[in-house]
GUSE-679715 format. One record per residue (C-alpha): residue number from 1; x, y, z; residue in three letters. Coordinates in pm, 1 decimal. Each point is the difference from the previous one (the first is absolute). Example, Ala and Ser with C-alpha at 12.3 -4.5 7.8 and 13.67 -1.06 7.14 Angstrom:
! residues 2
nr | xx | yy | zz | rest
1 | 1230.0 | -450.0 | 780.0 | Ala
2 | 137.0 | 344.0 | -66.0 | Ser
//
This chain:
! residues 525
nr | xx | yy | zz | rest
1 | 1222.6 | -6535.2 | 3026.2 | Met
2 | -204.1 | 86.8 | 308.8 | Asp
3 | -245.1 | 279.6 | -89.0 | Glu
4 | 47.9 | 171.9 | 331.5 | Ser
5 | 377.7 | 4.7 | -46.4 | Gly
6 | 259.9 | 101.5 | 249.6 | Ser
7 | -27.5 | 301.1 | 225.8 | Ala
8 | 223.6 | 198.7 | -235.3 | Glu
9 | -222.2 | -79.4 | -295.8 | Arg
10 | -313.4 | 97.6 | 194.9 | Leu
11 | 161.0 | 329.6 | 85.9 | Ala
12 | 99.5 | 52.3 | -362.3 | Ala
13 | -353.6 | -85.0 | -114.7 | Arg
14 | -147.8 | 254.1 | 245.6 | Lys
15 | 246.6 | 260.4 | -117.9 | Lys
16 | -92.2 | -77.3 | -362.0 | Arg
17 | -370.8 | 30.0 | 83.1 | Gln
18 | 63.0 | 339.2 | 158.9 | Asp
19 | 156.6 | 105.7 | -330.1 | Lys
20 | -264.3 | -170.9 | -215.4 | Ser
21 | -92.2 | 328.7 | -165.2 | Asn
22 | 361.9 | 66.9 | -104.7 | Ala
23 | 121.0 | -57.4 | -354.9 | Glu
24 | 209.2 | -311.5 | -66.7 | Ile
25 | 333.9 | -28.5 | -178.2 | Leu
26 | 82.3 | -355.8 | -109.3 | Gln
27 | 357.1 | -132.2 | -34.6 | Thr
28 | 196.7 | -317.0 | 76.3 | Phe
29 | 325.4 | -162.8 | 104.2 | Leu
30 | 140.4 | -271.2 | -229.5 | Ala
31 | 229.1 | -286.2 | 101.2 | Tyr
32 | 155.6 | -282.6 | -190.9 | Lys
33 | -132.0 | -337.5 | 100.3 | Leu
34 | 315.9 | -100.1 | 186.6 | Asp
35 | -35.6 | 315.6 | 211.8 | His
36 | -377.2 | -35.6 | 39.5 | Ala
37 | 24.7 | -296.8 | 238.8 | Ser
38 | 229.3 | 203.2 | 221.1 | Glu
39 | -253.3 | 283.4 | 17.1 | Lys
40 | -292.0 | -236.1 | 57.8 | Met
41 | 182.0 | -154.3 | 293.7 | Gln
42 | -22.0 | 338.1 | 169.7 | Leu
43 | -377.1 | -51.7 | 23.5 | Gly
44 | -115.5 | 291.8 | -218.3 | Ile
45 | -376.1 | -26.2 | -56.9 | Gly
46 | -281.2 | 190.3 | -169.1 | Ile
47 | -116.0 | 292.0 | 214.6 | Gly
48 | 337.5 | 50.0 | 167.9 | Asp
49 | 94.9 | 363.1 | 58.1 | Pro
50 | 302.5 | 142.3 | -178.8 | Leu
51 | 200.3 | 321.4 | 35.0 | Thr
52 | 155.8 | 183.6 | -296.9 | Leu
53 | 294.7 | 232.5 | 65.1 | Leu
54 | 188.3 | 223.9 | -243.1 | His
55 | 378.3 | -63.4 | -8.3 | Glu
56 | 156.2 | 310.7 | -164.9 | Pro
57 | 351.5 | -116.4 | 97.4 | Ser
58 | -21.9 | -310.4 | -220.5 | Asn
59 | 310.3 | -3.0 | -219.1 | Glu
60 | -182.4 | -158.7 | -292.6 | Trp
61 | -324.6 | 193.8 | 0.1 | Asp
62 | -71.1 | 315.3 | 208.6 | Pro
63 | -373.3 | -69.0 | -46.4 | Asn
64 | 22.7 | -350.7 | 148.6 | Ala
65 | -289.0 | -100.6 | 230.8 | Val
66 | 54.9 | -282.8 | 251.9 | Lys
67 | -278.3 | -239.7 | 107.3 | Val
68 | -4.9 | -112.4 | 365.0 | Phe
69 | -196.2 | -292.1 | 147.6 | Trp
70 | 18.0 | -29.0 | 380.2 | Asn
71 | 292.8 | 250.4 | -7.2 | Asp
72 | 185.6 | -227.8 | -245.2 | Gln
73 | 89.9 | 117.3 | -351.9 | Cys
74 | -148.4 | -242.7 | -251.6 | Ile
75 | 87.7 | 190.6 | -320.1 | Gly
76 | -36.2 | 318.9 | -207.5 | Tyr
77 | -289.6 | 144.3 | -195.5 | Ile
78 | 56.5 | -18.5 | -384.0 | Pro
79 | 210.6 | 293.8 | -122.8 | Lys
80 | -264.9 | 188.3 | -200.9 | Asp
81 | -260.8 | -34.3 | 273.6 | Met
82 | 256.2 | 100.3 | 263.6 | Ala
83 | 79.4 | 323.4 | -188.3 | Ala
84 | -372.9 | 78.5 | -17.1 | Leu
85 | -58.1 | -67.1 | 370.3 | Ile
86 | 308.9 | 196.2 | 107.8 | Ala
87 | -108.0 | 303.3 | -204.8 | Ala
88 | -378.4 | 0.4 | 59.0 | Glu
89 | -53.8 | -154.9 | 349.6 | Val
90 | 182.6 | 204.9 | 269.4 | Pro
91 | -100.4 | -246.7 | 277.8 | Glu
92 | 252.8 | -255.4 | -135.0 | Val
93 | 282.0 | 207.2 | 150.4 | Ala
94 | -108.2 | -94.3 | 355.3 | Thr
95 | -178.5 | -328.4 | -67.9 | Gly
96 | -293.0 | -76.5 | -229.5 | Leu
97 | -249.4 | -270.0 | 101.4 | Asp
98 | -89.7 | -279.8 | -246.0 | Ala
99 | -152.1 | -347.5 | 8.9 | Val
100 | 59.2 | -338.4 | -165.1 | Val
101 | -295.6 | -74.9 | -231.0 | Thr
102 | 125.7 | -293.5 | -207.3 | Gly
103 | 254.3 | -279.3 | -32.5 | Leu
104 | 27.8 | -121.5 | -360.4 | Thr
105 | 235.1 | -157.8 | -249.9 | Thr
106 | 60.4 | 104.3 | -357.3 | Thr
107 | -163.2 | -185.8 | -289.7 | Ser
108 | 335.8 | -166.8 | -80.9 | Leu
109 | 45.5 | -104.0 | 364.6 | Arg
110 | 346.1 | 154.1 | 1.8 | Asp
111 | -61.2 | 271.5 | 256.6 | Ala
112 | -203.3 | 81.0 | 306.9 | Phe
113 | -194.0 | 324.5 | 56.0 | Arg
114 | -96.8 | 166.9 | 324.7 | Leu
115 | -299.6 | 227.2 | -78.5 | Gln
116 | -1.9 | 329.7 | 198.6 | Ile
117 | -280.6 | 256.5 | 41.9 | Ser
118 | 90.4 | 351.4 | 120.0 | Ile
119 | -284.1 | 224.5 | 129.7 | Pro
120 | 57.2 | 363.7 | -102.9 | Ile
121 | -215.8 | 270.7 | 160.8 | Ala
122 | 47.4 | 272.3 | -266.4 | Asn
123 | 127.4 | -131.8 | -332.4 | Ala
124 | 157.7 | 250.0 | -239.3 | Ser
125 | -102.4 | 31.3 | -363.8 | Arg
126 | 308.1 | -196.0 | -104.3 | Arg
127 | -92.3 | -287.1 | 233.1 | Leu
128 | -357.0 | -0.5 | -130.4 | Arg
129 | 130.0 | -24.7 | -356.2 | Gly
130 | 188.0 | -317.9 | 96.5 | Leu
131 | -299.4 | -179.8 | 146.9 | Gly
132 | -33.8 | 137.4 | 353.6 | Val
133 | -373.1 | 50.9 | 40.5 | Thr
134 | -290.4 | -54.2 | 233.8 | Ser
135 | -255.0 | -4.1 | -284.0 | Ser
136 | -228.5 | -300.6 | -37.4 | Phe
137 | 108.4 | -254.4 | -266.9 | Ala
138 | -87.6 | -368.6 | -43.3 | Trp
139 | 8.4 | -292.1 | -244.1 | Asp
140 | -71.9 | -373.0 | -41.5 | Phe
141 | 302.5 | -207.8 | 100.8 | Asp
142 | 157.6 | -259.4 | -231.3 | Arg
143 | -66.7 | -275.1 | 254.8 | Thr
144 | -377.1 | 34.5 | -51.0 | Ser
145 | -171.2 | -312.2 | -128.7 | Gly
146 | -334.9 | -180.9 | -18.2 | Ala
147 | -4.3 | -68.6 | 372.6 | Asp
148 | 88.5 | 349.5 | 122.1 | Lys
149 | 35.8 | 358.5 | -109.0 | Leu
150 | 303.2 | 176.5 | 139.8 | Arg
151 | 16.2 | 381.7 | 19.4 | Leu
152 | 308.8 | 208.6 | 67.9 | Val
153 | -45.5 | 355.7 | 130.2 | Ile
154 | 216.3 | 309.1 | 46.4 | Asn
155 | -161.5 | 228.7 | 257.8 | Cys
156 | 9.0 | 108.5 | 360.5 | Thr
157 | -78.8 | -257.1 | 264.3 | Glu
158 | -324.7 | 182.9 | 80.0 | Thr
159 | -117.1 | -25.1 | -361.7 | Ala
160 | 101.5 | -368.3 | -5.6 | Phe
161 | -214.2 | -77.2 | 305.0 | Arg
162 | -294.2 | 185.9 | -157.4 | Glu
163 | 35.3 | -201.3 | -323.6 | Leu
164 | 21.7 | -323.1 | 197.4 | Gln
165 | -329.2 | 76.3 | 179.0 | Gln
166 | -166.4 | 89.7 | -331.3 | Leu
167 | 91.1 | -332.7 | -165.3 | Leu
168 | -67.0 | -207.1 | 310.6 | Ala
169 | -364.9 | 108.9 | -11.2 | Ala
170 | -53.6 | -195.0 | -326.7 | Ser
171 | 288.7 | -246.9 | -25.2 | Tyr
172 | 223.1 | -217.4 | 212.4 | Asp
173 | 333.0 | 173.6 | 59.4 | Val
174 | 208.7 | -311.5 | 71.1 | Ser
175 | 342.5 | 160.8 | 17.8 | Lys
176 | 129.1 | 350.2 | 47.3 | Arg
177 | 317.1 | 177.2 | 105.4 | Gly
178 | 330.0 | 117.2 | -146.1 | Tyr
179 | 88.6 | -83.9 | -358.1 | Ser
180 | 344.7 | -155.2 | -43.5 | Tyr
181 | 18.8 | -59.5 | -373.9 | Tyr
182 | -14.1 | 238.1 | -295.2 | Pro
183 | -310.2 | -12.7 | -218.9 | Thr
184 | -28.1 | -83.4 | -369.4 | Gln
185 | 94.5 | 357.0 | -97.6 | Asp
186 | 320.4 | -21.3 | 209.4 | Gly
187 | -119.0 | 247.3 | 263.7 | Arg
188 | -14.8 | -64.9 | 373.0 | His
189 | -320.9 | 69.7 | 193.0 | Tyr
190 | 23.8 | 3.1 | 384.2 | Pro
191 | -335.3 | -177.4 | 60.4 | Trp
192 | -189.7 | -301.9 | -138.1 | Tyr
193 | -345.7 | -158.1 | 37.3 | Leu
194 | -113.4 | -351.5 | -105.7 | Ser
195 | -372.8 | -16.1 | -77.7 | Ile
196 | -235.8 | -293.4 | -61.6 | Thr
197 | -376.4 | -10.1 | -42.2 | Asp
198 | -251.5 | -218.0 | 182.0 | Ser
199 | 98.6 | -297.4 | -223.2 | Asn
200 | 370.0 | 37.6 | 87.9 | Asn
201 | 66.1 | 116.5 | -352.3 | Lys
202 | 155.4 | 313.5 | -135.7 | Ala
203 | -270.8 | 269.4 | -37.6 | Pro
204 | -60.3 | 191.5 | -321.8 | Asp
205 | 286.6 | 246.2 | -39.2 | Ser
206 | -221.9 | 255.9 | -176.5 | Glu
207 | -240.9 | 12.7 | 295.1 | Lys
208 | 294.4 | 40.6 | 240.0 | Ile
209 | 134.5 | 288.2 | -207.7 | Glu
210 | -340.9 | 171.0 | -13.5 | Gln
211 | -32.0 | -36.4 | 378.1 | Leu
212 | 343.8 | 151.7 | 68.2 | Ile
213 | -53.8 | 280.3 | -252.2 | Arg
214 | -336.1 | 83.7 | 160.2 | Ser
215 | 176.8 | 65.8 | 331.9 | Leu
216 | 341.7 | 136.1 | -101.1 | Phe
217 | -62.6 | 108.8 | -359.6 | Gly
218 | 326.5 | -163.2 | -113.2 | Val
219 | 19.4 | -269.2 | -270.9 | Pro
220 | 252.8 | -282.1 | 17.0 | Ser
221 | 342.1 | 49.5 | -151.1 | Glu
222 | -84.2 | -265.5 | -261.1 | Ser
223 | -307.9 | 201.0 | -102.6 | Thr
224 | 209.5 | 315.7 | -10.3 | Arg
225 | 247.8 | -175.9 | -226.6 | Ile
226 | -281.3 | -110.9 | -231.1 | Leu
227 | -142.4 | 354.6 | -3.2 | Glu
228 | 342.1 | 140.2 | -77.4 | Arg
229 | 40.9 | -256.1 | -277.0 | Gln
230 | -339.5 | 99.6 | -145.6 | Glu
231 | 99.4 | 364.0 | 25.2 | Lys
232 | 330.9 | -86.9 | -161.9 | Leu
233 | -185.0 | -170.8 | -285.6 | Lys
234 | -214.1 | 311.1 | -48.1 | Glu
235 | 309.1 | 216.5 | -0.7 | Leu
236 | 167.4 | -234.6 | -245.9 | Gln
237 | -304.9 | 20.9 | -227.1 | Ala
238 | 10.1 | 378.1 | 24.9 | Ile
239 | 372.1 | -9.5 | -68.8 | Glu
240 | -55.7 | -216.7 | -308.9 | Glu
241 | -268.4 | 242.8 | -122.0 | Asp
242 | 233.3 | 292.9 | 58.2 | Ile
243 | 279.8 | -183.0 | -182.3 | Asn
244 | -232.1 | -65.0 | -297.1 | Lys
245 | -101.9 | 364.0 | -9.2 | Arg
246 | 362.5 | 100.1 | 35.9 | Leu
247 | 96.5 | -225.4 | -290.6 | Asp
248 | -280.3 | 153.8 | -205.9 | Ser
249 | 118.5 | 349.6 | 91.4 | Ser
250 | 356.0 | -87.4 | -89.4 | Arg
251 | -114.6 | -138.8 | -335.4 | Ala
252 | -193.1 | 320.8 | -63.9 | Glu
253 | 308.2 | 197.3 | 102.9 | Glu
254 | 214.1 | -193.3 | -249.6 | Arg
255 | -258.1 | 61.1 | -275.5 | Arg
256 | -9.7 | 371.6 | 75.4 | Leu
257 | 377.9 | 14.7 | 11.5 | Arg
258 | 22.3 | -166.5 | -343.3 | Arg
259 | -257.7 | 244.6 | -133.8 | Glu
260 | 193.5 | 286.6 | 153.4 | Tyr
261 | 325.3 | -115.5 | -154.7 | Glu
262 | -172.6 | -43.3 | -336.8 | Phe
263 | -141.1 | 353.3 | 5.8 | Asn
264 | 302.4 | 164.2 | 157.9 | Lys
265 | 183.1 | 47.7 | -329.9 | Ala
266 | -307.7 | 155.7 | -162.9 | Ala
267 | -42.7 | 232.6 | 298.0 | Trp
268 | 363.0 | 105.4 | -20.7 | Glu
269 | -35.5 | 82.9 | -371.1 | Arg
270 | -311.7 | 200.6 | 71.8 | Arg
271 | 179.3 | 178.6 | 280.5 | Ala
272 | 290.7 | 91.7 | -224.8 | Glu
273 | -240.1 | 130.1 | -264.3 | Lys
274 | -195.9 | 195.5 | 261.0 | Ala
275 | 323.7 | 145.0 | 137.2 | Gln
276 | 102.1 | 117.9 | -345.8 | Ala
277 | -341.5 | 155.4 | -54.1 | Gln
278 | 21.1 | 159.7 | 344.3 | Gly
279 | 337.5 | 155.4 | -77.1 | Glu
280 | -139.9 | 139.5 | -323.0 | Glu
281 | -303.5 | 136.6 | 184.1 | Ala
282 | 229.4 | 159.1 | 259.8 | Ile
283 | 192.8 | 181.6 | -271.4 | Glu
284 | -323.8 | 129.5 | -151.9 | Leu
285 | -125.4 | 102.6 | 343.4 | Ala
286 | 324.1 | 187.3 | 72.8 | Glu
287 | -30.3 | 192.6 | -326.9 | Asp
288 | -360.1 | 83.6 | 75.5 | Leu
289 | 92.4 | 98.8 | 354.3 | Glu
290 | 263.8 | 242.2 | -126.4 | Asn
291 | -250.1 | 159.7 | -236.4 | Glu
292 | -260.7 | 31.2 | 272.9 | Leu
293 | 258.2 | 140.5 | 238.9 | Lys
294 | 94.8 | 274.8 | -246.1 | Gln
295 | -366.4 | 80.5 | -55.7 | Glu
296 | -64.6 | 5.8 | 374.4 | Met
297 | 293.6 | 236.6 | 52.0 | Asp
298 | -156.7 | 240.5 | -249.0 | Leu
299 | -340.8 | -31.3 | 166.5 | Lys
300 | 161.4 | 52.1 | 339.7 | Asp
301 | 162.9 | 321.7 | -116.1 | Gln
302 | -336.4 | 120.9 | -133.2 | Glu
303 | -163.2 | -94.7 | 331.2 | Leu
304 | 259.9 | 190.2 | 201.2 | Gln
305 | -58.8 | 308.5 | -213.4 | Leu
306 | -377.5 | -35.0 | 50.5 | Ala
307 | 44.7 | -46.2 | 376.7 | Leu
308 | 221.1 | 305.1 | 18.4 | Ala
309 | -261.5 | 202.3 | -187.6 | Glu
310 | -273.7 | -133.7 | 230.8 | Asn
311 | 200.0 | 95.4 | 310.0 | Arg
312 | 43.0 | 349.5 | -140.6 | Ser
313 | -373.7 | 25.0 | -63.5 | Leu
314 | -77.7 | -136.6 | 347.7 | Glu
315 | 227.5 | 262.0 | 156.4 | Asp
316 | -177.6 | 271.4 | -197.1 | Gln
317 | -340.3 | -142.7 | 101.6 | Leu
318 | 101.5 | -15.3 | 365.2 | Glu
319 | 121.5 | 360.6 | -13.1 | Gln
320 | -323.8 | 114.8 | -164.9 | Ile
321 | -206.3 | -202.4 | 253.7 | Thr
322 | 190.1 | 157.7 | 288.2 | Thr
323 | -58.6 | 346.9 | -138.3 | Glu
324 | -367.9 | -84.0 | -57.9 | His
325 | -42.9 | -128.0 | 358.5 | Asp
326 | 168.4 | 312.7 | 131.9 | Ala
327 | -230.3 | 221.4 | -201.3 | Met
328 | -307.0 | -197.3 | 117.1 | Lys
329 | 115.4 | 30.3 | 360.0 | Leu
330 | 61.0 | 371.3 | -42.0 | Gln
331 | -339.4 | 46.5 | -167.9 | Leu
332 | -180.1 | -191.0 | 276.9 | Ala
333 | 176.7 | 205.5 | 260.7 | Tyr
334 | -87.7 | 326.3 | -174.7 | Leu
335 | -361.5 | -107.2 | -27.0 | Glu
336 | -9.6 | -68.5 | 370.6 | Gln
337 | 177.6 | 314.6 | 113.5 | Val
338 | -154.4 | 239.6 | -258.0 | Ala
339 | -193.4 | 287.4 | 159.9 | Pro
340 | -365.3 | -80.6 | 25.3 | Val
341 | -273.4 | 248.2 | -55.6 | Ser
342 | 21.1 | 262.7 | 267.1 | Gly
343 | 365.2 | -71.1 | 100.9 | Gln
344 | 274.8 | 258.0 | -20.2 | Asn
345 | 355.8 | -37.5 | -119.8 | Asp
346 | 116.4 | -141.5 | 335.7 | Phe
347 | -217.3 | -314.0 | -42.3 | Gly
348 | -266.8 | 68.9 | 257.5 | Tyr
349 | -345.4 | 157.1 | -7.8 | Thr
350 | 4.0 | 353.2 | 148.9 | Pro
351 | -240.8 | 76.3 | 279.8 | Trp
352 | -310.9 | 172.7 | -123.9 | Arg
353 | -109.5 | 339.2 | 122.5 | Asn
354 | -154.3 | 3.3 | 339.9 | Ser
355 | -333.2 | 66.5 | -164.4 | Asn
356 | 21.8 | -329.8 | -197.4 | Glu
357 | -68.9 | -342.2 | 161.5 | Glu
358 | 267.1 | -277.7 | -25.2 | Asn
359 | -155.0 | -336.3 | -92.2 | Thr
360 | 133.8 | -336.2 | 143.7 | Pro
361 | 119.8 | -97.4 | -347.6 | Glu
362 | 206.2 | 317.3 | -20.0 | Asp
363 | 148.3 | -66.0 | 340.1 | Leu
364 | 87.5 | -363.4 | -92.3 | Asn
365 | 165.7 | 102.1 | -324.4 | Arg
366 | 196.4 | 273.9 | 176.8 | Arg
367 | 101.6 | -241.3 | 279.7 | Leu
368 | 105.1 | -274.1 | -247.3 | Leu
369 | 201.3 | 247.2 | -208.5 | Ser
370 | 173.5 | 134.4 | 308.4 | Ser
371 | 79.4 | -340.8 | 144.9 | Leu
372 | 119.0 | -128.2 | -338.5 | Arg
373 | 230.5 | 297.7 | -29.0 | Ser
374 | 135.0 | -64.6 | 349.4 | Ile
375 | 51.8 | -371.5 | -73.0 | Ala
376 | 194.8 | 91.1 | -313.1 | Gly
377 | 218.2 | 257.5 | 170.3 | Lys
378 | 68.3 | -215.9 | 305.9 | Glu
379 | 68.8 | -306.8 | -223.2 | Arg
380 | -213.7 | -224.6 | 222.0 | Leu
381 | 85.4 | -369.9 | -1.7 | Lys
382 | -267.3 | -265.2 | -72.6 | Pro
383 | -33.8 | -91.6 | 371.3 | Arg
384 | -46.6 | 366.9 | 91.5 | Ser
385 | -270.8 | 36.4 | -266.5 | Cys
386 | -181.6 | -307.7 | 133.7 | Leu
387 | 22.0 | 124.7 | 358.5 | Glu
388 | -115.1 | 352.2 | -93.9 | Leu
389 | -312.0 | -114.4 | -189.1 | Val
390 | -103.7 | -309.3 | 204.2 | Ser
391 | 76.4 | 125.3 | 351.8 | Glu
392 | -26.0 | 383.2 | -5.5 | Gln
393 | -212.9 | 123.3 | -290.6 | Leu
394 | -242.5 | -288.9 | -61.1 | Cys
395 | 13.2 | -240.1 | 297.3 | Pro
396 | -215.9 | -311.9 | -29.3 | Gly
397 | -23.3 | 14.1 | -378.4 | Thr
398 | 305.3 | -207.6 | -90.2 | Leu
399 | 112.9 | -340.7 | 136.5 | Leu
400 | 376.5 | -21.7 | -57.0 | Ile
401 | 128.4 | -361.6 | 16.8 | Leu
402 | 346.5 | -84.7 | 133.2 | Asp
403 | 105.6 | -97.7 | -352.4 | Ser
404 | -85.5 | 354.8 | -116.7 | Ala
405 | 207.5 | 162.3 | 277.2 | Trp
406 | 291.2 | -233.9 | -82.1 | Ser
407 | -15.6 | 71.7 | -373.1 | Ser
408 | -23.4 | 375.8 | 72.6 | Ala
409 | 318.6 | -17.1 | 211.5 | Asp
410 | 180.9 | -179.0 | -282.5 | Gln
411 | -104.9 | 278.2 | -242.4 | Ala
412 | 134.6 | 284.7 | 217.6 | Arg
413 | 199.3 | 128.9 | -299.7 | Gly
414 | -318.9 | 83.8 | -197.0 | Phe
415 | 18.2 | 362.0 | -122.0 | Glu
416 | -359.0 | 95.8 | -80.2 | Tyr
417 | -152.8 | 28.7 | 347.0 | Gly
418 | -245.1 | 271.1 | -114.0 | Asp
419 | -158.1 | -234.3 | -258.1 | Gln
420 | -17.8 | -285.4 | 252.9 | Leu
421 | -164.1 | 227.1 | 257.7 | Phe
422 | -265.9 | 115.1 | -247.7 | Glu
423 | -86.8 | -359.2 | -103.2 | Leu
424 | -28.9 | -110.4 | 362.6 | Leu
425 | -216.6 | 305.7 | 77.1 | Trp
426 | -235.1 | -75.6 | -289.0 | Leu
427 | -6.3 | -367.4 | 103.4 | Leu
428 | -102.5 | 86.9 | 357.7 | Ala
429 | -254.0 | 266.3 | -101.2 | Thr
430 | -154.3 | 5.8 | -347.1 | Ser
431 | 48.7 | -369.5 | -91.9 | Phe
432 | -123.8 | -118.0 | 342.6 | Arg
433 | -303.8 | 226.7 | -29.8 | Thr
434 | -83.2 | -147.8 | -340.2 | Glu
435 | 36.0 | -359.4 | 131.9 | Lys
436 | -222.2 | 72.7 | 300.2 | Ile
437 | -261.6 | 120.5 | -248.9 | Ala
438 | 31.0 | -334.8 | -184.4 | Gly
439 | 183.4 | 129.6 | -305.6 | Thr
440 | 181.2 | -269.0 | -209.0 | Pro
441 | 380.8 | 3.3 | 9.3 | Asp
442 | 44.4 | 102.0 | -361.8 | Ile
443 | -218.5 | 311.0 | 52.1 | Ile
444 | 126.2 | 82.9 | 346.6 | Ala
445 | 354.5 | -14.8 | -133.8 | Gly
446 | -62.2 | 306.5 | -215.9 | Arg
447 | 88.1 | 216.6 | 298.2 | Val
448 | 367.4 | -93.0 | -61.6 | Phe
449 | 0.1 | 87.2 | -368.5 | Gly
450 | 66.4 | -231.6 | -293.5 | Ser
451 | 374.2 | -45.4 | 63.1 | Val
452 | 37.7 | -86.1 | 368.2 | Asn
453 | -272.3 | -265.5 | 54.9 | Tyr
454 | -39.9 | -360.1 | -126.8 | Ala
455 | -291.3 | -221.1 | 117.4 | Pro
456 | 177.2 | -324.6 | -109.2 | Arg
457 | 335.0 | -138.8 | -112.4 | Glu
458 | 67.6 | -151.8 | -340.8 | Ser
459 | -94.2 | -365.8 | -59.9 | Gln
460 | 369.3 | -90.8 | -21.2 | Thr
461 | 59.7 | 131.1 | 352.3 | Ile
462 | -319.3 | -145.6 | 149.6 | Glu
463 | 75.4 | -348.0 | -137.9 | Arg
464 | 361.1 | -2.1 | 119.9 | Asn
465 | 37.0 | -188.0 | 336.3 | Pro
466 | 276.6 | 224.7 | 131.3 | Lys
467 | -187.1 | 320.5 | -93.9 | Ser
468 | -320.0 | -132.1 | 160.3 | Arg
469 | 186.4 | -94.0 | 318.9 | Lys
470 | 160.6 | 345.8 | 38.7 | Glu
471 | -342.3 | 167.6 | -43.4 | Arg
472 | -176.6 | -221.5 | 257.6 | Thr
473 | -33.6 | 136.5 | 355.5 | Phe
474 | -147.5 | -120.5 | 329.4 | Asn
475 | -187.4 | 201.5 | 262.3 | Tyr
476 | -284.6 | -53.6 | 245.2 | Asp
477 | 1.0 | -376.6 | -84.2 | Asn
478 | -47.1 | 82.4 | -368.4 | Lys
479 | 210.6 | -71.1 | -307.7 | Thr
480 | -43.4 | 264.5 | -270.4 | Val
481 | 155.8 | 39.1 | -346.2 | Glu
482 | 52.0 | 374.2 | -51.0 | Met
483 | -2.0 | 61.3 | -375.3 | Trp
484 | -114.0 | 368.3 | 32.9 | Gln
485 | 295.9 | 230.8 | 18.8 | His
486 | 111.8 | 361.4 | -30.4 | Leu
487 | 313.4 | 67.8 | -197.5 | Lys
488 | 259.0 | 275.3 | -16.2 | Ile
489 | 265.6 | -19.7 | -271.0 | Gly
490 | 63.0 | -265.0 | -263.1 | Ala
491 | 374.8 | -53.4 | 30.7 | Lys
492 | 196.9 | -273.7 | 175.5 | Asp
493 | 163.6 | 255.1 | 228.6 | Ser
494 | -128.3 | -46.7 | 356.7 | Glu
495 | 55.5 | 371.4 | 72.1 | Asn
496 | -244.4 | 105.8 | -273.1 | Gln
497 | -248.9 | -291.8 | -6.4 | Thr
498 | -246.9 | -110.3 | 270.3 | Leu
499 | -311.1 | -221.4 | 21.1 | Arg
500 | -284.5 | -2.6 | 257.2 | Ile
501 | -201.4 | -325.0 | 6.8 | His
502 | -330.4 | 23.1 | 190.9 | Phe
503 | -355.1 | -129.3 | 28.8 | Cys
504 | -331.8 | 128.6 | 137.9 | Trp
505 | -131.3 | -177.4 | 311.6 | Asp
506 | -372.6 | 65.0 | 13.7 | Glu
507 | -42.0 | -142.6 | 351.7 | Gln
508 | 271.6 | 222.5 | 147.1 | Leu
509 | -87.6 | 293.0 | -230.4 | Ala
510 | 375.8 | 46.5 | -43.9 | Gln
511 | 256.8 | -6.1 | -276.9 | Ile
512 | 243.7 | -287.9 | 74.2 | Val
513 | 352.8 | 67.6 | -132.0 | Ile
514 | 220.6 | -310.6 | -32.6 | Gly
515 | 296.7 | 149.5 | -189.3 | His
516 | 146.6 | 348.4 | -36.6 | Cys
517 | 341.0 | -26.2 | -158.7 | Gly
518 | 193.1 | -117.3 | -299.5 | Lys
519 | -158.7 | -161.8 | -306.3 | His
520 | -86.4 | -364.6 | 79.9 | Leu
521 | 114.2 | -292.8 | -216.2 | Phe
522 | -97.3 | 23.6 | -367.8 | Asn
523 | 82.3 | -303.3 | -220.8 | Pro
524 | 25.1 | 229.2 | -302.6 | Asn
525 | 292.6 | 196.9 | 150.9 | His
//
């Protein structure tokens, strides 16, 4: 056949070259020999263009695909391949281009095949699974001999030309082109190359394979088959080892099962004996439980009687404690309001005769007694007492924090304003004077008497996080824990109990009051 071919074949070859990077689907048309001569008379040749067209109206097969050569139907694609093309290649509905790539007979010479290659631009996964691929694959053809080495290749036309140039640099590429016959593994490769060395002999196949693998990294299909066979042998060896181990495990399982069956009867007898002993133990335990229950009922009755007696004693103790606290409060109050030397029955020091001189101490005592009496009669609230002492009587001596004003407002129901006034007065005058002179707290606190002043809290309160937090105050960028406090009353009633927490600030020369209100948190209450 002329290599240049007819004008139609040249056009088909150019079209195929334009699509050389497309993936190729291989199929065929088969004719009986008596029909083959008729088809050959039409002049069909290798490289001729074909057109495939889906025929959904076919009464025998709605997936039928017709093959046209020069606008003449020359047959149908095989049924399975036609169903695949109709479903996966939408271009077949309007006309799918193909090309004749081989004219062969069967091995029995009873039929004639027309090999067809179909370029597909974007093959689906299903098409790839059935052999449509543009990946590089090659092998040694069965027609290779001592005088030549024949290669068959599945790749794009670009890759084929590159391989041809690679081999031509070292060997004589005598023949090349389309492959018409299937190889020894039954597959069809679109391209072939015949290679000889400088002595017109077949070159070493191992060197050829190393050369191709160095460029494309792909071994021959024969090598792949050998590698798969080696891998299969390894897997078979592993399988045999696993089977041996499995047989050993099964034998061990059978031995253990026999041992289990042998001991099962003995275990059952032991279980029956243990069950009988357990039932006997349960009966003994129930008898013992009943005895213990009766004894516990008696002990419970005795405990209830003891608890009732304890509650009665606690009530009596609480009543006595309340009466004791009331008497202590009354005694402290009487000690504070008792007439001092030189006072009359109205609670204030009478003015001396005009001939006698009144000392400042006399005037202070008379003023304190008068103001205390007024505070008691007017029932001054804690805020009023703070305002009277810190703002009117002794300005600049006391620093009242916002927390103290707030706590004083919350304690507006406090009833003993006269006692609160006197403690604040002594705090702003006598105690401050002692602190300015450098007197320690425990000595300076004697001005309040032994009942109303405490330089510290108990260790239980000082170690408690919540108590410490409530007695910590901030002012002038300082954080101070105010453990010193003045106290009025010892009951839980907010109307009869009040605490003043304070500290001495030597730099300001002032008494800083952080709290003036109800008793702060005590973990013992």
